[in-house]
C-alpha positions in Angstrom: 18.8 35.2 5.0 20.2 35.9 1.9 19.7 33.3 -1.6 22.2 31.2 -3.2 25.1 32.8 -4.6 25.5 30.5 -7.5 21.6 30.1 -8.1 21.4 32.4 -11.2 17.8 32.8 -12.9 19.2 30.4 -15.2 20.0 27.6 -13.0 16.4 28.2 -12.2 15.4 27.1 -15.1 17.3 25.0 -17.2 18.4 21.2 -16.8 20.9 20.5 -13.9 23.8 18.9 -13.7 25.4 16.7 -10.9 27.3 19.5 -10.2 24.5 22.0 -10.4 22.4 19.5 -7.9 25.3 18.7 -5.7 25.8 22.5 -5.2 22.2 23.4 -4.5 21.5 20.1 -2.0 24.7 21.3 0.0 23.4 24.4 0.7 20.1 23.1 1.2 21.7 21.1 4.0 23.7 24.2 5.2 20.7 26.1 5.6 18.8 24.4 7.8 15.6 24.5 6.3 12.6 21.9 5.4 13.2 21.7 1.5 9.6 23.2 1.0 10.7 26.6 3.0 14.2 26.4 0.7 12.6 26.2 -2.1 10.4 28.9 -2.0 13.1 31.1 -0.4 15.3 29.9 -3.3 12.6 30.2 -6.3 12.6 26.5 -6.6 10.5 23.8 -7.2 10.8 21.6 -3.8 10.1 18.3 -6.6 13.4 19.1 -8.3 14.8 18.7 -4.9 13.4 16.0 -3.7 14.3 14.1 -6.8 18.0 15.1 -6.5 18.5 14.6 -3.2 17.1 11.2 -4.0 18.8 10.3 -7.1 22.1 11.2 -5.4 21.7 9.5 -2.3 23.8 6.2 -2.0 22.1 3.4 -0.5 24.7 1.4 0.7 24.0 -2.7 -0.6 24.6 -5.4 2.2 28.2 -6.1 3.6 29.4 -9.3 2.4 32.2 -11.4 4.5 33.8 -14.0 2.6 33.5 -17.4 4.7 36.3 -20.3 3.9 35.6 -24.0 4.8 36.7 -27.2 4.0 34.9 -27.6 0.8 35.9 -26.9 -2.3 33.9 -25.0 -4.6 32.5 -27.0 -7.6 29.9 -24.3 -8.5 30.5 -20.9 -9.5 27.1 -18.4 -10.2 28.4 -14.8 -11.0 25.5 -12.4 -10.2 24.5 -9.2 -12.7 25.8 -7.2 -9.9 29.5 -8.8 -10.4 29.1 -10.5 -7.2 30.1 -14.2 -7.4 28.9 -17.4 -5.5 30.8 -20.3 -4.9 28.8 -23.3 -3.6 29.6 -26.8 -3.3 28.2 -29.7 -4.7 25.8 -30.4 -1.5 24.5 -26.7 -1.6 20.5 -26.1 -0.9 18.5 -25.1 -4.1 16.2 -23.3 -1.6 18.8 -21.8 0.6 20.2 -20.3 -2.7 16.7 -18.6 -4.0 16.5 -17.1 -0.6 20.0 -15.5 -1.4 19.6 -14.5 -4.7 15.9 -13.2 -4.1 18.5 -10.9 -1.3 20.9 -10.1 -4.0 18.8 -9.4 -7.1 15.7 -8.6 -6.1 
């Protein structure tokens, strides 16, 4: 199998940009080879590929659905993630702690 067209000796040695990493990871996926075999074939460090793959993998967060009830929210909690929790005065503090443990581990 031919080597990557875009991988030059310079790219093998220097720091990668996100664009470089995406290009190489796309070639890895297209090759159908395991990471180690692909890395050996291309003269790359397998750990570099694993690291970039981990870094660029987007893990979807939990899906949230807004629920509306007759209660009017009296307390609003804004999380570091930007999520907003609106709570009625009669909220259960233990349940809130459990929800916060999931949203902000």
